All heavy atoms as TSV, in Angstrom:
chain	resi	resn	atom	element	x	y	z
A	1	MET	N	N	13.500	97.179	100.475
A	1	MET	CA	C	14.739	97.000	101.192
A	1	MET	C	C	15.883	97.945	100.624
A	1	MET	O	O	16.627	98.496	101.312
A	1	MET	CB	C	15.244	95.571	101.030
A	1	MET	CG	C	16.501	95.151	101.720
A	1	MET	SD	S	16.246	95.386	103.456
A	1	MET	CE	C	17.897	94.867	104.024
A	2	MET	N	N	15.712	98.292	99.307
A	2	MET	CA	C	16.750	98.953	98.550
A	2	MET	C	C	16.630	100.464	99.087
A	2	MET	O	O	17.694	101.166	99.324
A	2	MET	CB	C	16.596	98.941	97.089
A	2	MET	CG	C	17.585	99.895	96.376
A	2	MET	SD	S	19.157	99.060	96.455
A	2	MET	CE	C	19.896	99.907	95.109
A	3	ILE	N	N	15.407	101.007	99.313
A	3	ILE	CA	C	15.233	102.353	99.623
A	3	ILE	C	C	15.654	102.506	100.993
A	3	ILE	O	O	16.058	103.545	101.473
A	3	ILE	CB	C	13.676	102.808	99.534
A	3	ILE	CG1	C	13.604	104.178	99.687
A	3	ILE	CG2	C	12.884	102.030	100.456
A	3	ILE	CD1	C	13.978	104.961	98.514
A	4	PHE	N	N	15.580	101.438	101.913
A	4	PHE	CA	C	16.081	101.498	103.343
A	4	PHE	C	C	17.572	101.713	103.277
A	4	PHE	O	O	18.055	102.535	104.048
A	4	PHE	CB	C	15.593	100.312	104.137
A	4	PHE	CG	C	16.172	100.311	105.470
A	4	PHE	CD1	C	15.570	101.066	106.463
A	4	PHE	CD2	C	17.171	99.416	105.886
A	4	PHE	CE1	C	16.026	101.098	107.735
A	4	PHE	CE2	C	17.577	99.438	107.235
A	4	PHE	CZ	C	16.984	100.184	108.068
A	5	ILE	N	N	18.315	100.927	102.560
A	5	ILE	CA	C	19.739	100.985	102.528
A	5	ILE	C	C	20.217	102.429	102.015
A	5	ILE	O	O	21.107	103.055	102.511
A	5	ILE	CB	C	20.294	99.850	101.655
A	5	ILE	CG1	C	20.052	98.583	102.233
A	5	ILE	CG2	C	21.882	100.039	101.329
A	5	ILE	CD1	C	20.390	97.410	101.442
A	6	VAL	N	N	19.493	102.935	100.864
A	6	VAL	CA	C	19.911	104.121	100.358
A	6	VAL	C	C	19.614	105.269	101.413
A	6	VAL	O	O	20.389	106.313	101.490
A	6	VAL	CB	C	19.140	104.475	99.079
A	6	VAL	CG1	C	19.195	105.892	98.630
A	6	VAL	CG2	C	19.510	103.464	97.991
A	7	THR	N	N	18.493	105.127	102.113
A	7	THR	CA	C	18.206	106.195	103.048
A	7	THR	C	C	19.283	106.238	104.249
A	7	THR	O	O	19.695	107.299	104.585
A	7	THR	CB	C	16.819	105.904	103.727
A	7	THR	OG1	O	15.799	105.960	102.665
A	7	THR	CG2	C	16.481	106.961	104.630
A	8	ILE	N	N	19.770	105.060	104.670
A	8	ILE	CA	C	20.647	104.915	105.757
A	8	ILE	C	C	22.000	105.600	105.219
A	8	ILE	O	O	22.729	106.364	105.968
A	8	ILE	CB	C	20.869	103.545	106.175
A	8	ILE	CG1	C	19.673	103.018	106.864
A	8	ILE	CG2	C	22.208	103.357	107.037
A	8	ILE	CD1	C	19.294	103.705	108.091
A	9	LEU	N	N	22.463	105.307	103.970
A	9	LEU	CA	C	23.622	105.835	103.364
A	9	LEU	C	C	23.528	107.329	103.311
A	9	LEU	O	O	24.554	108.051	103.497
A	9	LEU	CB	C	23.953	105.186	102.052
A	9	LEU	CG	C	24.442	103.727	102.218
A	9	LEU	CD1	C	24.562	103.130	100.730
A	9	LEU	CD2	C	25.862	103.656	102.878
A	10	VAL	N	N	22.389	107.846	102.758
A	10	VAL	CA	C	22.222	109.346	102.753
A	10	VAL	C	C	22.355	109.974	104.067
A	10	VAL	O	O	23.002	111.059	104.315
A	10	VAL	CB	C	21.030	109.693	101.992
A	10	VAL	CG1	C	20.616	111.039	102.151
A	10	VAL	CG2	C	21.004	109.242	100.654
A	11	ILE	N	N	21.753	109.444	105.161
A	11	ILE	CA	C	21.907	109.977	106.472
A	11	ILE	C	C	23.281	109.945	106.905
A	11	ILE	O	O	23.755	110.918	107.428
A	11	ILE	CB	C	20.980	109.193	107.497
A	11	ILE	CG1	C	19.460	109.450	107.004
A	11	ILE	CG2	C	21.158	109.554	108.858
A	11	ILE	CD1	C	18.536	108.597	107.757
A	12	LEU	N	N	23.961	108.822	106.753
A	12	LEU	CA	C	25.383	108.725	107.071
A	12	LEU	C	C	26.257	109.762	106.305
A	12	LEU	O	O	27.151	110.330	106.869
A	12	LEU	CB	C	25.977	107.305	106.845
A	12	LEU	CG	C	25.448	106.239	107.763
A	12	LEU	CD1	C	25.964	104.854	107.245
A	12	LEU	CD2	C	25.932	106.556	109.258
A	13	MET	N	N	25.896	109.906	105.029
A	13	MET	CA	C	26.601	110.952	104.137
A	13	MET	C	C	26.357	112.252	104.725
A	13	MET	O	O	27.293	113.102	104.849
A	13	MET	CB	C	26.051	110.823	102.713
A	13	MET	CG	C	26.830	111.605	101.852
A	13	MET	SD	S	26.191	111.197	100.106
A	13	MET	CE	C	27.251	111.961	99.170
A	14	LEU	N	N	25.174	112.626	105.174
A	14	LEU	CA	C	24.874	113.943	105.751
A	14	LEU	C	C	25.648	114.153	107.027
A	14	LEU	O	O	26.227	115.262	107.371
A	14	LEU	CB	C	23.337	114.143	106.002
A	14	LEU	CG	C	22.609	114.517	104.774
A	14	LEU	CD1	C	21.146	114.314	105.080
A	14	LEU	CD2	C	22.891	115.724	104.069
A	15	ILE	N	N	25.701	113.128	107.896
A	15	ILE	CA	C	26.464	113.215	109.065
A	15	ILE	C	C	27.852	113.488	108.899
A	15	ILE	O	O	28.528	114.271	109.546
A	15	ILE	CB	C	26.221	112.037	109.982
A	15	ILE	CG1	C	24.786	111.908	110.503
A	15	ILE	CG2	C	27.169	111.777	111.111
A	15	ILE	CD1	C	24.276	110.665	111.144
A	16	ALA	N	N	28.441	112.899	108.006
A	16	ALA	CA	C	29.900	112.986	107.696
A	16	ALA	C	C	30.204	114.332	107.151
A	16	ALA	O	O	31.278	114.951	107.438
A	16	ALA	CB	C	30.436	111.865	106.683
A	17	ALA	N	N	29.289	114.871	106.212
A	17	ALA	CA	C	29.460	116.162	105.703
A	17	ALA	C	C	29.427	117.162	106.778
A	17	ALA	O	O	30.190	118.213	106.824
A	17	ALA	CB	C	28.411	116.353	104.556
A	18	ILE	N	N	28.347	117.156	107.647
A	18	ILE	CA	C	28.252	118.156	108.751
A	18	ILE	C	C	29.509	117.979	109.734
A	18	ILE	O	O	30.050	119.036	110.151
A	18	ILE	CB	C	26.980	117.890	109.504
A	18	ILE	CG1	C	25.710	118.252	108.585
A	18	ILE	CG2	C	27.037	118.660	110.832
A	18	ILE	CD1	C	24.454	117.941	109.079
A	19	SER	N	N	30.008	116.833	109.921
A	19	SER	CA	C	31.205	116.669	110.638
A	19	SER	C	C	32.395	117.277	110.037
A	19	SER	O	O	33.243	117.850	110.703
A	19	SER	CB	C	31.443	115.062	110.960
A	19	SER	OG	O	30.350	114.557	111.598
A	20	ALA	N	N	32.573	117.206	108.729
A	20	ALA	CA	C	33.672	117.769	108.093
A	20	ALA	C	C	33.606	119.186	108.227
A	20	ALA	O	O	34.669	119.895	108.284
A	20	ALA	CB	C	33.624	117.445	106.624
A	21	CYS	N	N	32.476	119.766	108.254
A	21	CYS	CA	C	32.271	121.330	108.432
A	21	CYS	C	C	32.597	121.677	109.895
A	21	CYS	O	O	33.072	122.846	110.115
A	21	CYS	CB	C	30.974	121.751	108.056
A	21	CYS	SG	S	30.592	121.535	106.369
A	22	ILE	N	N	32.361	120.788	110.849
A	22	ILE	CA	C	32.365	121.239	112.219
A	22	ILE	C	C	33.883	120.971	112.799
A	22	ILE	O	O	34.349	121.710	113.759
A	22	ILE	CB	C	31.394	120.487	113.172
A	22	ILE	CG1	C	30.073	120.916	112.757
A	22	ILE	CG2	C	31.636	120.547	114.582
A	22	ILE	CD1	C	28.911	120.134	113.348
A	23	PHE	N	N	34.521	119.875	112.319
A	23	PHE	CA	C	35.811	119.625	112.865
A	23	PHE	C	C	36.804	120.803	112.825
A	23	PHE	O	O	36.944	121.474	111.931
A	23	PHE	CB	C	36.477	118.459	112.069
A	23	PHE	CG	C	35.847	117.123	112.372
A	23	PHE	CD1	C	35.915	116.093	111.483
A	23	PHE	CD2	C	35.383	116.827	113.650
A	23	PHE	CE1	C	35.285	114.876	111.735
A	23	PHE	CE2	C	34.861	115.635	113.911
A	23	PHE	CZ	C	34.884	114.512	113.073
A	24	ARG	N	N	37.620	120.819	113.947
A	24	ARG	CA	C	38.595	121.951	113.978
A	24	ARG	C	C	39.836	121.322	113.474
A	24	ARG	O	O	40.772	122.134	113.064
A	24	ARG	CB	C	38.798	122.510	115.540
A	24	ARG	CG	C	37.560	122.985	116.153
A	24	ARG	CD	C	37.041	124.315	115.613
A	24	ARG	NE	N	38.050	125.325	115.973
A	24	ARG	CZ	C	37.994	126.575	115.490
A	24	ARG	NH1	N	37.033	126.858	114.789
A	24	ARG	NH2	N	38.897	127.469	115.839
A	25	ASP	N	N	40.072	120.064	113.556
A	25	ASP	CA	C	41.269	119.387	113.146
A	25	ASP	C	C	41.073	119.272	111.555
A	25	ASP	O	O	40.226	118.611	111.168
A	25	ASP	CB	C	41.475	118.103	113.774
A	25	ASP	CG	C	42.747	117.372	113.385
A	25	ASP	OD1	O	43.755	118.052	112.942
A	25	ASP	OD2	O	42.809	116.066	113.467
A	26	LEU	N	N	42.193	119.751	110.781
A	26	LEU	CA	C	41.889	119.643	109.439
A	26	LEU	C	C	42.047	118.288	108.835
A	26	LEU	O	O	41.324	117.902	107.867
A	26	LEU	CB	C	43.028	120.639	108.768
A	26	LEU	CG	C	42.810	122.199	108.885
A	26	LEU	CD1	C	44.095	122.837	108.287
A	26	LEU	CD2	C	41.467	122.597	108.476
A	27	LEU	N	N	42.913	117.440	109.444
A	27	LEU	CA	C	42.913	116.045	109.046
A	27	LEU	C	C	41.720	115.315	109.243
A	27	LEU	O	O	41.287	114.497	108.364
A	27	LEU	CB	C	44.118	115.394	109.714
A	27	LEU	CG	C	44.518	114.045	109.187
A	27	LEU	CD1	C	44.917	114.041	107.663
A	27	LEU	CD2	C	45.755	113.408	110.015
A	28	GLY	N	N	41.113	115.459	110.318
A	28	GLY	CA	C	39.804	114.954	110.632
A	28	GLY	C	C	38.778	115.401	109.637
A	28	GLY	O	O	37.863	114.573	109.099
A	29	ALA	N	N	38.774	116.691	109.253
A	29	ALA	CA	C	37.888	117.166	108.244
A	29	ALA	C	C	38.090	116.479	106.849
A	29	ALA	O	O	37.033	116.136	106.157
A	29	ALA	CB	C	37.940	118.690	108.081
A	30	VAL	N	N	39.279	116.220	106.570
A	30	VAL	CA	C	39.589	115.662	105.264
A	30	VAL	C	C	39.121	114.174	105.172
A	30	VAL	O	O	38.624	113.720	104.207
A	30	VAL	CB	C	41.030	115.821	104.903
A	30	VAL	CG1	C	41.523	114.824	103.758
A	30	VAL	CG2	C	41.471	117.184	104.640
A	31	ILE	N	N	39.308	113.568	106.401
A	31	ILE	CA	C	38.862	112.208	106.435
A	31	ILE	C	C	37.362	112.009	106.386
A	31	ILE	O	O	36.853	111.205	105.716
A	31	ILE	CB	C	39.539	111.442	107.637
A	31	ILE	CG1	C	40.981	111.243	107.536
A	31	ILE	CG2	C	38.855	110.136	107.980
A	31	ILE	CD1	C	41.700	110.879	108.807
A	32	ALA	N	N	36.697	112.938	107.001
A	32	ALA	CA	C	35.151	113.003	106.895
A	32	ALA	C	C	34.706	113.346	105.443
A	32	ALA	O	O	33.781	112.675	105.051
A	32	ALA	CB	C	34.675	114.043	107.937
A	33	ALA	N	N	35.427	114.104	104.788
A	33	ALA	CA	C	35.160	114.443	103.445
A	33	ALA	C	C	35.388	113.194	102.513
A	33	ALA	O	O	34.648	112.975	101.528
A	33	ALA	CB	C	35.911	115.601	102.955
A	34	CYS	N	N	36.376	112.528	102.971
A	34	CYS	CA	C	36.630	111.204	102.161
A	34	CYS	C	C	35.488	110.241	102.374
A	34	CYS	O	O	35.125	109.538	101.434
A	34	CYS	CB	C	38.051	110.653	102.579
A	34	CYS	SG	S	38.400	108.963	101.956
A	35	VAL	N	N	34.945	110.125	103.595
A	35	VAL	CA	C	33.841	109.204	103.941
A	35	VAL	C	C	32.689	109.703	103.142
A	35	VAL	O	O	31.935	108.802	102.574
A	35	VAL	CB	C	33.570	109.293	105.406
A	35	VAL	CG1	C	32.311	108.554	105.725
A	35	VAL	CG2	C	34.693	108.658	106.132
A	36	VAL	N	N	32.420	111.041	102.925
A	36	VAL	CA	C	31.267	111.420	102.071
A	36	VAL	C	C	31.483	111.037	100.641
A	36	VAL	O	O	30.664	110.412	100.037
A	36	VAL	CB	C	31.189	112.978	102.025
A	36	VAL	CG1	C	30.302	113.545	101.099
A	36	VAL	CG2	C	30.821	113.505	103.369
A	37	SER	N	N	32.754	111.117	100.168
A	37	SER	CA	C	32.982	110.654	98.841
A	37	SER	C	C	32.856	109.096	98.651
A	37	SER	O	O	32.282	108.638	97.594
A	37	SER	CB	C	34.444	111.025	98.394
A	37	SER	OG	O	34.634	110.809	97.067
A	38	LEU	N	N	33.334	108.395	99.677
A	38	LEU	CA	C	33.107	106.931	99.505
A	38	LEU	C	C	31.599	106.509	99.622
A	38	LEU	O	O	31.264	105.611	98.787
A	38	LEU	CB	C	33.916	106.208	100.738
A	38	LEU	CG	C	35.327	106.111	100.507
A	38	LEU	CD1	C	35.984	105.679	101.812
A	38	LEU	CD2	C	35.714	105.348	99.222
A	39	ILE	N	N	30.917	107.192	100.340
A	39	ILE	CA	C	29.444	106.864	100.379
A	39	ILE	C	C	28.813	107.237	99.161
A	39	ILE	O	O	27.920	106.559	98.627
A	39	ILE	CB	C	28.722	107.508	101.658
A	39	ILE	CG1	C	29.265	106.954	103.004
A	39	ILE	CG2	C	27.240	107.395	101.675
A	39	ILE	CD1	C	28.861	107.573	104.258
A	40	ALA	N	N	29.156	108.316	98.554
A	40	ALA	CA	C	28.740	108.695	97.327
A	40	ALA	C	C	29.020	107.613	96.171
A	40	ALA	O	O	28.176	107.397	95.380
A	40	ALA	CB	C	29.241	110.070	96.741
A	41	ALA	N	N	30.116	107.186	96.192
A	41	ALA	CA	C	30.584	106.039	95.339
A	41	ALA	C	C	29.669	104.835	95.509
A	41	ALA	O	O	29.212	104.166	94.451
A	41	ALA	CB	C	32.115	105.663	95.496
A	42	VAL	N	N	29.452	104.532	96.773
A	42	VAL	CA	C	28.608	103.350	97.016
A	42	VAL	C	C	27.146	103.586	96.538
A	42	VAL	O	O	26.477	102.773	95.829
A	42	VAL	CB	C	28.403	102.984	98.485
A	42	VAL	CG1	C	27.423	101.884	98.878
A	42	VAL	CG2	C	29.814	102.486	98.911
A	43	LEU	N	N	26.687	104.835	96.657
A	43	LEU	CA	C	25.226	105.092	96.177
A	43	LEU	C	C	25.186	105.186	94.756
A	43	LEU	O	O	24.218	104.670	94.108
A	43	LEU	CB	C	24.904	106.494	96.691
A	43	LEU	CG	C	24.431	106.620	98.188
A	43	LEU	CD1	C	24.329	108.134	98.662
A	43	LEU	CD2	C	23.219	105.813	98.461
A	44	PHE	N	N	26.400	105.617	94.100
A	44	PHE	CA	C	26.240	105.508	92.599
A	44	PHE	C	C	26.280	104.194	92.082
A	44	PHE	O	O	25.569	103.706	91.114
A	44	PHE	CB	C	27.569	106.221	92.036
A	44	PHE	CG	C	27.422	107.667	91.998
A	44	PHE	CD1	C	28.560	108.471	92.399
A	44	PHE	CD2	C	26.354	108.399	91.648
A	44	PHE	CE1	C	28.488	109.920	92.401
A	44	PHE	CE2	C	26.223	109.627	91.540
A	44	PHE	CZ	C	27.392	110.509	91.963
A	45	TYR	N	N	26.965	103.210	92.821
A	45	TYR	CA	C	27.068	101.786	92.384
A	45	TYR	C	C	25.602	101.143	92.610
A	45	TYR	O	O	25.143	100.399	91.755
A	45	TYR	CB	C	28.081	101.002	93.249
A	45	TYR	CG	C	28.067	99.536	92.910
A	45	TYR	CD1	C	28.706	99.198	91.690
A	45	TYR	CD2	C	27.504	98.631	93.606
A	45	TYR	CE1	C	28.810	97.823	91.320
A	45	TYR	CE2	C	27.576	97.260	93.159
A	45	TYR	CZ	C	28.245	96.950	92.039
A	45	TYR	OH	O	28.295	95.674	91.708
A	46	LEU	N	N	24.857	101.555	93.660
A	46	LEU	CA	C	23.584	101.051	94.024
A	46	LEU	C	C	22.623	101.576	92.901
A	46	LEU	O	O	21.570	100.974	92.629
A	46	LEU	CB	C	23.131	101.344	95.405
A	46	LEU	CG	C	23.919	100.561	96.507
A	46	LEU	CD1	C	23.441	101.098	97.872
A	46	LEU	CD2	C	23.672	99.088	96.445
A	47	LEU	N	N	22.845	102.729	92.302
A	47	LEU	CA	C	21.999	103.337	91.277
A	47	LEU	C	C	22.343	102.870	89.939
A	47	LEU	O	O	22.003	103.603	89.008
A	47	LEU	CB	C	22.066	104.854	91.500
A	47	LEU	CG	C	21.494	105.385	92.823
A	47	LEU	CD1	C	21.684	106.892	92.802
A	47	LEU	CD2	C	19.960	105.135	92.929
A	48	GLN	N	N	23.036	101.767	89.908
A	48	GLN	CA	C	23.424	101.194	88.597
A	48	GLN	C	C	24.379	101.992	87.654
A	48	GLN	O	O	24.240	102.134	86.460
A	48	GLN	CB	C	22.173	100.812	87.745
A	48	GLN	CG	C	21.192	99.881	88.483
A	48	GLN	CD	C	21.785	98.566	88.849
A	48	GLN	OE1	O	22.348	97.991	88.026
A	48	GLN	NE2	N	21.439	97.996	90.020
A	49	ALA	N	N	25.217	102.721	88.342
A	49	ALA	CA	C	26.294	103.489	87.663
A	49	ALA	C	C	27.501	103.103	87.987
A	49	ALA	O	O	28.272	103.969	88.736
A	49	ALA	CB	C	26.014	104.923	87.824
A	50	PRO	N	N	28.195	101.992	87.757
A	50	PRO	CA	C	29.429	101.461	88.292
A	50	PRO	C	C	30.503	102.272	87.697
A	50	PRO	O	O	31.555	102.493	88.403
A	50	PRO	CB	C	29.540	100.033	87.894
A	50	PRO	CG	C	28.575	99.985	86.621
A	50	PRO	CD	C	27.537	100.918	86.916
A	51	ASP	N	N	30.447	102.818	86.543
A	51	ASP	CA	C	31.702	103.675	86.008
A	51	ASP	C	C	31.818	104.924	86.761
A	51	ASP	O	O	32.798	105.307	87.089
A	51	ASP	CB	C	31.419	103.871	84.483
A	51	ASP	CG	C	30.001	104.383	84.225
A	51	ASP	OD1	O	29.136	104.377	85.058
A	51	ASP	OD2	O	29.858	105.064	83.074
A	52	VAL	N	N	30.633	105.497	87.165
A	52	VAL	CA	C	30.640	106.748	87.937
A	52	VAL	C	C	31.097	106.484	89.253
A	52	VAL	O	O	31.884	107.290	89.929
A	52	VAL	CB	C	29.216	107.425	87.929
A	52	VAL	CG1	C	29.318	108.660	88.758
A	52	VAL	CG2	C	28.751	107.772	86.494
A	53	ALA	N	N	30.663	105.317	89.870
A	53	ALA	CA	C	31.193	104.926	91.187
A	53	ALA	C	C	32.687	104.672	91.227
A	53	ALA	O	O	33.293	105.228	92.211
A	53	ALA	CB	C	30.375	103.682	91.644
A	54	MET	N	N	33.277	104.072	90.222
A	54	MET	CA	C	34.719	103.861	90.251
A	54	MET	C	C	35.443	105.256	89.996
A	54	MET	O	O	36.480	105.440	90.689
A	54	MET	CB	C	35.003	102.934	89.015
A	54	MET	CG	C	34.794	101.445	89.331
A	54	MET	SD	S	35.328	100.233	88.069
A	54	MET	CE	C	35.538	101.104	86.755
A	55	ALA	N	N	34.914	106.144	89.277
A	55	ALA	CA	C	35.613	107.473	89.083
A	55	ALA	C	C	35.464	108.200	90.422
A	55	ALA	O	O	36.513	108.809	90.822
A	55	ALA	CB	C	34.931	108.186	88.070
A	56	GLU	N	N	34.350	108.164	91.051
A	56	GLU	CA	C	34.153	108.852	92.262
A	56	GLU	C	C	35.149	108.247	93.390
A	56	GLU	O	O	35.656	109.085	94.133
A	56	GLU	CB	C	32.640	108.811	92.918
A	56	GLU	CG	C	32.444	109.512	94.001
A	56	GLU	CD	C	32.704	111.015	94.106
A	56	GLU	OE1	O	32.544	111.629	92.949
A	56	GLU	OE2	O	33.028	111.593	95.155
A	57	ALA	N	N	35.248	107.050	93.499
A	57	ALA	CA	C	36.193	106.309	94.430
A	57	ALA	C	C	37.503	106.611	94.158
A	57	ALA	O	O	38.299	106.984	95.114
A	57	ALA	CB	C	35.867	104.830	94.417
A	58	ALA	N	N	37.937	106.617	92.834
A	58	ALA	CA	C	39.301	106.806	92.592
A	58	ALA	C	C	39.795	108.282	92.707
A	58	ALA	O	O	40.758	108.576	93.259
A	58	ALA	CB	C	39.612	106.293	91.174
A	59	ILE	N	N	38.925	109.170	92.205
A	59	ILE	CA	C	39.343	110.620	92.167
A	59	ILE	C	C	38.804	111.269	93.296
A	59	ILE	O	O	39.613	111.842	94.069
A	59	ILE	CB	C	38.672	111.259	90.873
A	59	ILE	CG1	C	39.362	110.707	89.612
A	59	ILE	CG2	C	38.954	112.835	90.963
A	59	ILE	CD1	C	38.773	111.062	88.329
A	60	GLY	N	N	37.672	111.078	93.689
A	60	GLY	CA	C	37.052	111.849	94.767
A	60	GLY	C	C	37.633	111.455	96.184
A	60	GLY	O	O	37.813	112.254	97.060
A	61	ALA	N	N	37.646	110.104	96.299
A	61	ALA	CA	C	38.010	109.588	97.765
A	61	ALA	C	C	39.568	109.523	97.777
A	61	ALA	O	O	40.139	109.988	98.777
A	61	ALA	CB	C	37.470	108.185	97.977
A	62	ALA	N	N	40.202	108.865	96.856
A	62	ALA	CA	C	41.573	108.507	96.871
A	62	ALA	C	C	42.586	109.769	96.574
A	62	ALA	O	O	43.313	110.177	97.321
A	62	ALA	CB	C	41.898	107.355	95.987
A	63	LEU	N	N	42.416	110.322	95.336
A	63	LEU	CA	C	43.297	111.187	94.861
A	63	LEU	C	C	43.168	112.505	95.632
A	63	LEU	O	O	44.216	113.096	96.056
A	63	LEU	CB	C	43.113	111.414	93.402
A	63	LEU	CG	C	44.192	112.341	92.658
A	63	LEU	CD1	C	45.526	111.771	92.796
A	63	LEU	CD2	C	43.756	112.613	91.227
A	64	VAL	N	N	41.977	113.057	95.735
A	64	VAL	CA	C	41.768	114.277	96.408
A	64	VAL	C	C	42.224	114.222	97.859
A	64	VAL	O	O	42.809	115.160	98.442
A	64	VAL	CB	C	40.245	114.729	96.263
A	64	VAL	CG1	C	39.975	115.982	97.173
A	64	VAL	CG2	C	39.970	115.032	94.796
A	65	THR	N	N	41.819	113.116	98.554
A	65	THR	CA	C	42.140	112.974	99.890
A	65	THR	C	C	43.829	112.864	100.062
A	65	THR	O	O	44.312	113.554	100.969
A	65	THR	CB	C	41.592	111.667	100.485
A	65	THR	OG1	O	40.264	111.749	100.306
A	65	THR	CG2	C	42.026	111.425	101.920
A	66	ALA	N	N	44.419	112.180	99.155
A	66	ALA	CA	C	45.884	112.159	99.253
A	66	ALA	C	C	46.445	113.574	99.051
A	66	ALA	O	O	47.424	113.949	99.743
A	66	ALA	CB	C	46.492	111.213	98.237
A	67	VAL	N	N	46.029	114.361	98.120
A	67	VAL	CA	C	46.487	115.669	97.904
A	67	VAL	C	C	46.224	116.617	99.144
A	67	VAL	O	O	47.116	117.328	99.596
A	67	VAL	CB	C	45.810	116.317	96.641
A	67	VAL	CG1	C	46.095	117.929	96.564
A	67	VAL	CG2	C	46.354	115.627	95.490
A	68	PHE	N	N	45.049	116.540	99.719
A	68	PHE	CA	C	44.761	117.375	100.871
A	68	PHE	C	C	45.708	116.867	102.117
A	68	PHE	O	O	46.067	117.710	102.848
A	68	PHE	CB	C	43.224	117.172	101.240
A	68	PHE	CG	C	42.341	118.019	100.460
A	68	PHE	CD1	C	41.032	117.688	100.389
A	68	PHE	CD2	C	42.824	119.162	99.640
A	68	PHE	CE1	C	40.159	118.468	99.591
A	68	PHE	CE2	C	41.986	119.842	98.891
A	68	PHE	CZ	C	40.665	119.528	98.898
A	69	VAL	N	N	45.882	115.615	102.304
A	69	VAL	CA	C	46.624	115.069	103.369
A	69	VAL	C	C	48.124	115.614	103.247
A	69	VAL	O	O	48.709	116.035	104.180
A	69	VAL	CB	C	46.568	113.471	103.530
A	69	VAL	CG1	C	47.675	112.993	104.328
A	69	VAL	CG2	C	45.209	113.217	103.994
A	70	ILE	N	N	48.667	115.491	102.013
A	70	ILE	CA	C	50.037	116.047	101.858
A	70	ILE	C	C	50.083	117.600	101.991
A	70	ILE	O	O	51.018	117.934	102.687
A	70	ILE	CB	C	50.564	115.656	100.327
A	70	ILE	CG1	C	50.667	114.168	100.155
A	70	ILE	CG2	C	51.711	116.365	99.872
A	70	ILE	CD1	C	50.787	113.649	98.841
A	71	ALA	N	N	49.086	118.259	101.554
A	71	ALA	CA	C	49.064	119.666	101.938
A	71	ALA	C	C	48.960	120.010	103.415
A	71	ALA	O	O	49.567	120.898	103.797
A	71	ALA	CB	C	47.865	120.417	101.126
A	72	ILE	N	N	48.183	119.276	104.092
A	72	ILE	CA	C	48.154	119.434	105.596
A	72	ILE	C	C	49.364	119.179	106.232
A	72	ILE	O	O	49.830	119.892	107.184
A	72	ILE	CB	C	46.982	118.691	106.131
A	72	ILE	CG1	C	45.671	119.184	105.666
A	72	ILE	CG2	C	47.038	118.563	107.576
A	72	ILE	CD1	C	44.432	118.306	105.929
A	73	ILE	N	N	50.025	118.065	105.757
A	73	ILE	CA	C	51.339	117.637	106.391
A	73	ILE	C	C	52.422	118.780	106.214
A	73	ILE	O	O	53.211	119.025	107.161
A	73	ILE	CB	C	51.843	116.314	105.870
A	73	ILE	CG1	C	50.928	115.208	106.438
A	73	ILE	CG2	C	53.278	116.048	106.166
A	73	ILE	CD1	C	51.073	113.857	105.818
A	74	ARG	N	N	52.307	119.440	105.080
A	74	ARG	CA	C	53.314	120.502	104.723
A	74	ARG	C	C	52.972	121.728	105.433
A	74	ARG	O	O	53.776	122.729	105.314
A	74	ARG	CB	C	53.544	120.628	103.233
A	74	ARG	CG	C	54.137	119.400	102.645
A	74	ARG	CD	C	54.258	119.584	101.170
A	74	ARG	NE	N	54.864	118.206	100.732
A	74	ARG	CZ	C	55.813	118.278	99.781
A	74	ARG	NH1	N	56.168	119.295	99.139
A	74	ARG	NH2	N	56.257	117.057	99.320
A	75	THR	N	N	51.814	121.903	106.018
A	75	THR	CA	C	51.394	123.158	106.643
A	75	THR	C	C	50.921	122.867	108.098
A	75	THR	O	O	51.101	121.791	108.516
A	75	THR	CB	C	50.246	123.777	105.780
A	75	THR	OG1	O	49.202	122.936	105.746
A	75	THR	CG2	C	50.721	124.242	104.428
A	76	LYS	N	N	50.171	123.809	108.592
A	76	LYS	CA	C	49.782	123.600	109.923
A	76	LYS	C	C	48.665	122.576	109.951
A	76	LYS	O	O	47.705	122.629	108.947
A	76	LYS	CB	C	49.206	124.934	110.505
A	76	LYS	CG	C	50.315	125.985	110.923
A	76	LYS	CD	C	49.769	126.926	111.747
A	76	LYS	CE	C	49.598	128.161	110.885
A	76	LYS	NZ	N	49.092	129.345	111.438
A	77	ARG	N	N	48.462	121.784	111.007
A	77	ARG	CA	C	47.303	120.851	110.986
A	77	ARG	C	C	46.148	121.353	111.630
A	77	ARG	O	O	44.981	120.978	111.214
A	77	ARG	CB	C	47.875	119.586	111.851
A	77	ARG	CG	C	46.827	118.487	111.805
A	77	ARG	CD	C	47.393	117.309	112.494
A	77	ARG	NE	N	46.285	116.302	112.674
A	77	ARG	CZ	C	46.412	115.186	113.129
A	77	ARG	NH1	N	47.679	114.725	113.431
A	77	ARG	NH2	N	45.447	114.308	113.291
A	78	HIS	N	N	46.227	122.179	112.695
A	78	HIS	CA	C	45.026	122.579	113.399
A	78	HIS	C	C	44.693	124.084	113.088
A	78	HIS	O	O	45.539	124.954	112.777
A	78	HIS	CB	C	45.273	122.627	114.911
A	78	HIS	CG	C	45.516	121.184	115.419
A	78	HIS	ND1	N	44.410	120.393	115.664
A	78	HIS	CD2	C	46.694	120.586	115.683
A	78	HIS	CE1	C	44.770	119.327	116.140
A	78	HIS	NE2	N	46.099	119.302	116.142
A	79	GLU	N	N	43.411	124.273	112.844
A	79	GLU	CA	C	42.985	125.667	112.502
A	79	GLU	C	C	43.077	126.465	113.772
A	79	GLU	O	O	42.811	126.074	114.846
A	79	GLU	CB	C	41.511	125.702	112.067
A	79	GLU	CG	C	40.859	126.938	111.577
A	79	GLU	CD	C	39.421	126.841	111.123
A	79	GLU	OE1	O	39.163	125.795	110.565
A	79	GLU	OE2	O	38.869	127.863	111.357
A	80	GLU	N	N	43.343	127.694	113.655
A	80	GLU	CA	C	43.555	128.654	114.812
A	80	GLU	C	C	42.255	129.413	115.112
A	80	GLU	O	O	41.451	129.596	114.226
A	80	GLU	CB	C	44.655	129.534	114.646
A	80	GLU	CG	C	46.018	128.906	114.523
A	80	GLU	CD	C	47.112	129.850	114.167
A	80	GLU	OE1	O	46.896	131.003	114.229
A	80	GLU	OE2	O	48.268	129.412	114.051
């Protein structure tokens, strides 16, 4: 059962990563990258590494996403 959950999460992570590369809207790409980071945090937790999962969720998902969103708000939102 655990391998099934991990497989589904990895597939979702790959879909979100590819979506982040394909999106023309920069805010959408940042949100997709945030989803990748959140799924990575869940995978770390499932792999018995809760300290790494908390660091990934706090830094990778929250802090980096906030910095990117602020940068996008202060510049152009759509790629030309």
